[in-house]
N, C-alpha and C positions, 0 to 999 in steps of 0.2 A: 504494500500500500504506500502511495506517495501523497504527502500532504504539502500544499504550498505554504511558504512563509512570505507574507506580503506586508506592505506598509499599511497599517490600520488607520481608519478615520476616527480620531479620538474626540472630535467635536464637530458641530455643524459647520463651523467655518474653516476647519483644517483642510488645507489643500496639499500639503507636503510635510515631510519630517526630515530633519538633518541627522544623519548617522553620527553619533558621538563616539562609538567604538563597539567592536564585537566582543562578547563575553565568552564565546565558544569558537572552536576551530573547525575547519572542514573535516568531515568524517568522524567527528567526536560523538560519542554516545550521549544522548540527552533524555531527560524525563519530561513528561508533560507538565507544563507550568514552570519549567526551569528558564530563567532569563537567558535570552540568546544575544541580544544587543541593546545598547542604550540609544535612545533617540531624543532629539530636542524638537518640540512642537511649539505652536503658538501658545500653548497652555503651560507647559513645564517640561522637564526632562523626565522621561519614563523608561522603564525596562520592558521590552517586548518579550513575552513568555512563549515558550514552545507550544504549538497547538496540539502536539502529540508526542508520544515517546518513540524513540528510534535513533536515527543517526542524522546529523546535520550534513547535508550534501548540496553540491551545485551552487555554492555561494556565487552570486553574480559578479563578474569581473567589473571592477570600478566602483562597487558599493563598499566604500571605505570611509574612514573617519572624515567628516567635513562635507560629504556629499548630500545634497538635498534631493530626496526621493519622493516623487508624487504619490499621493494616496492611491492604493490599489495595485501598485507595481509589485510584481513578484520578484523577490530577491534571493530566495533559496528554497530548499525542499527538506522535508523530514521523511526519511524512508525507514521501512521496518527492518531492512538489512542492507549491508554494504554491497550486495550483489545486484540490487535493482539498478536499472539504467534510468537516470533522471534526464528530463529534457534539458537541452543546452540553451541557456539564456544568452541573448546578445549582450555584449559589453554595455554597461550603463552609459547612456549619452553618446555612444559610439566613439568614445575616447579612451585612451590608455589611462590606467589608474594613477600614474605618476607623471610628473614633468621634471626634467632636469634643467637647471639653470646654471650658468657659469658661476663659480665661486670666486668672483672678483668684485671689488667695491664699485659702486656706481660712480660715474664721473661727476655726478651732481646729486645733491640731496633731493630725494623725491618727497614732496610735501602734499598732503591732502588737506585742503581747508574747507571741505564741505561738498555738498552736491554740485555737480558741474553743470553750468548753463553755457551752452555753446555760443561762441562769438557770432556776431552778425555776419551775413554772407559777404559783406564788403571788407571783412577783416578788421574793422575798427573796434578798438577796445572801448567799451562804454564806462565812463567814470566822470564824476563831477570835478570841477577845477580844484576844490578843496582836497579831494582824495588824491588827485594827481600830484598836488604840491606835497602832501604828506608822504607819498611814495618816493618822490625825489629826495626828501629829507632823510628817509630811512634807507636810501640807497637801493631801492627795489625796482626791478623792471616790471612795470604794471602788466605787461603783456603775458608774463609768466604766472600770474595769480589767477586762480579759479574764482569766477564770479558767482555770487549767490543772490545778488540783488535782483529786483524786478527788471525785466527786459534785458537780462544779461549784464547788468552793471556791477562793476567792482565797488564794494563798499568799504568804509573805514574799518568795519569789523573784519572784512576779508584780509586787510593788510595786517592787522594785529594777530589774527589767527595764523597767518602765514609766518610771521616773525616768531611767534611762540613755538610753532611746530618745527621751524628751522633750527631754533636754538636747542630744542629737545633732541632733534636728530643729530646735531653736532656733538651734543654731550654724549649721546649713545655711541657714536663712532669713536669718540675719544676714550670712553671707558670700556667699549667692547670692540677691540681691534679685529678686523677681518683676518681669519686664519690665512697662513701663507700657502696652504694646500690649494692646488688647482683642480682637485676632484670636483665634479659637478654636485650641486646640492639637490637632493631628492625632495620634492614637494608636491602635494596634491594640487590639481588645477584650481580648486576652490580656494585653497590656502594661498596660492600664488596670486590669485585675483585680489584677495583681501590684503595681502602684503603690499601690493602695488597701490591699492586704495588708501591704506594707512601710512604709506611711506616707510615701510619696514624693509630693511635689507635681509633677504632670506638667509644669507650666509651667517648672519648674527644669531639666528634662531636655532635652538637645540630641538631636534625632532624627537618626539616620543613614540612614533610609530615603528613598525618593523624596519630594521636596517637604518634607523635614525630618520625615517620618513617624517617630514614636517607636515602637520595637519593644521586645519583651521583653528583649532583650539590653541595650538602652540603659538601661532601668529598673534591671536587675540590676547593671550596671556602676556606675551612679550611686549606688545604695544601698550597694554595696561601698566606693566611694570616700569615702563620708560616714560609714562606721561609726566609732564611737568607738575609740580606740586600746586596746591591751591594758594598761589601767590599772585597778587595783583599785577606785578611786573611780568609774570610768566603768562598769565591768562589774558592780559589786555584790559583796557578800561571798561569793556562791556561785560566782564565777568567770565565765568568758566563754562565751557561747553561740555555737556554730558551726553553720551550716546545711550539711546533706548535699546533694551533687549527686545527680542521677538515678542515676548509676552506683553510688554508694556506698549509696544507699537500697535499690536492688534487690539488690545483693550481700548486704546484711544480711538482707533478707527471704528470699532464697533459702537462705542458710546456716541461718537459723532454721527454715525449712521442712524442710531436710535433716536437722537433728538431731532435730526433733520427729516426723518421719514415718519415717525410715530407721533401723533398728537397726544401728549402725555397729560393726564389729569391726576391731581393730587388730592388725597383724602387723609385726614388725621383724626385720631381719637386717642384717649388715654385709658389704660386699664389699671385697676387696683390689683396689685400683685401680692396682697396679704396672704391669700390662700395658696398661691403658687409657692411662696416661701415656706409656708407651713407644710405643703406637700413634699417639698424637697427635703425638709428636715425629717419628715416621717419615713420616707422611702430611700433617702440618700445613702444610708449605710448599706442597704441591700443592693442598690444599684452599683455602688462602688465595689462591693464584694464580687458582683457578677461581671462588671465591665473593667475593673481595675483603675477607675478614675472617678472623681466626684461628679455627681449629676449637675449639669449646668442649666442655666435659664435657657440657653440656646437649644439644648436638647429637648426641653419641654416645649419650646416654641415650635420646633420641627414637628413634634407630635400633634400639637394643637392645630397648626396650619394644615397638616395632612387631613385632619378631620373636617376642617372648614372647606377644604377643596373638594372633599367627597360630597358635601352638602351643596356646594356651589361650583359645579363642574365647568361653568363658563370661564372661571378664573384659571382653570387648568387647561389652557388652550394656547394655540399659536396662530398668528396671523401670517398666512403664506399665500402670495400671489392672489390677493383679493378675496381669499376665502379663510374661514376659521376652522382650524382643526382641533377638535376636542379629543384630548389624549385619554386612552383607556387606562393608563398606568400613571400613578402619581410619583414623580421623582423631583426631589427638592434640592436645588443647588444652595450651598452655604458659602458665602463669600469669606475667604481667608486671605488677609493681607500680609505680605512679607516685604522685605527690602527689595526683593527682585521683581515685585509686581503683585497683582491681584490674581488669586486662583479661586475657581468656583467648582470644587469637587461636588459630586452628586450623591445624595442618600436615596437609594432606590427603595420604593415601596415602604416609606415610613409609616403609612397607615396600617401596615400589617406587622410592624415591628414593636417590640417592647421598648420602654425607656432605656433599659440596659443595653439593648442592641443598638439603638440610635446613639447612645453615649459612646459605645465602643467604636462605632463608625467615625464619630467626630474626633475621638482621640487619635485614631489612625490617620485621619486627614491632617491633623495638626503636626504629627510626627513627619509625615511625608512632605508637608509644606516647609518644614524646617530644613529638610535635606533637599528639597526641590526634586523629589523622586516620586512620581506617581505611576500607576498602572493605566493602560488605555481605558479600561472600563470605569475609572474614577470620574471621568468627565462625560460619560455617555448619557444622553437622553433627558437632560434637565427640562422640566415643564414649568417650574416656578422657582423663584430665588428669594432667599432671606439674607439681608445684610444687617448685622448687629455691630454697632460701634459703641454700645454702652460701656464696654470694658475700657474704652479709651476716654471716658468722661464726657461723651457727647450726649446732650439732652435730647435733641431731636434733629433729624435731617431728612432730605428728600433724595432718594436713589433713582438712578437712570435705569430704565428697563433693559434687560439683557435679551436682545432680539434672537429668535423670533417669538420669545415668550410674550404673554399679554400683561404680566404684572410682576411687581417686585415689592417686598415688604421691608421697610427700613425701621430698625428698632433702636431706641435710645437707652440710656441708663435708667435704673430705678432710683427715684428721688422721693424723699419724704416731703409730702405736699399737704397743705391744709385742705380738707375736703368736708363739704357739708353732708351730714348723715341724715337718714330719713326722719329722725326725731328732732331735727333742727339744730343739733349740736355740731360744733367744728371739731375735727380730729385729724391728726397727722396720719397719712396713709402712704405706703410705698407705691407710687404711681410710675407708669412707664408709657412713653409716647410710642404709638404705632402709626407709621405713615405709609400709606399704600399708594403706589404709582401704577396707573393702569393705561393701557393703550386704548384710546377712545375709538379706534377702528374695531376692536374686538368687544369692548364693554362700554356700558354707560355708567353714569355716576350712581344710579340706584343699585345696580348689580354689585359694584365695588363696595358701596355702603353696607349692603346686606352681608357680604363676606366679612368685612371688617367688624361688623357687629357680632358675628359668630365667633371670630377670634377673641374678641373682648369677653364674650360670655364664657367661653371655655377657660380663659385665663382666670376669670373671677369665680368660676365654679369648676375647678380642675378635676373634680371627681367624674366629670363627664368624659374625660379622656381615658379613664381606667377601665 
């Protein structure tokens, strides 16, 4: 039996994944569920597990560290024996897996000052008189500087970025002399492209791949280690430039898409969390014994929201190509923030799980977010999202819908607040703000209000979720 190993689709928006590195070798015996390779996606770095037990065979030529593989592409096979003949896959991209470049220093320092905007057809460099004067004062040839301004104009920021990068590169060459050897440097095509883009001399980079092959990761780590410090003279008067990783870039693009395409309607209410805190105190010890971690308010929220979604299925929907898809399964994404970006792993079927099982899932996601290592199924099939910033001291906020979902619930911290009781007395109660953002193409305000009322009811009478 032959089973294909292919690039999985880990999220609705994923189009490709970058191979970080293989964890198994050709013809190696593997077990079902054993990690085969690491890949970087728009969501996180994940380990792809073997779909079957057997032997890893026919790894596609060119599928090496640093290569960006489209979703669905077959890259290897699992066979039940070493005698089986596996299909021969064409080399990835039709190119050889490595590129050799001369191990000699560049005649000039290569500098990347940002996205390239091609010069006008007449060859004239666009710049204001002020920028031209500054370039002369700095001793720069303005024709050599990559323009990032509108209409292909060279800006003052371009000049300062060029100077900072040039100084950094000169420091690198003075502290990392190019070896005298004339043997060619082995580097992957992707790594070579990135090296040229970042102005990195390949001969200065130590390769971590087989036979000292230089990978994309090697180039990026070298460039990061040689960046100038956060010093105003090094970064220029406009501040320091930071590169966004793939997760941060896609998150920004999706949020922009969301606010530009979905008419978003906001509803807010406040829930008395007195009985939720009593419930956590009553069952917390048992949950902790079962899950290995303390029961959190987020865990209770996931359970409450799953019940509310069952009562109001319109909220458990997606707006796709002018139609509304009502999902048969409830899968709740829980936003987890890290320094590397926002991850939204998914708890599948929380309506069918106990509080201990949900708490165990949340604990696993927190650990994976810390390591930035997720499995492909961790991001699959989200139908609704919860974003809780209460632990960071946020009282109330509005979240942006995660397309193509129809709604997202934003949760603030629990605050002791004066509340009027039925008998006319004032008392302090632990109150929490619940802010629902809905896509008005899928839902109207009344439907959103009824859902929010159910969430509030379940939080104030939590025995309803047991």
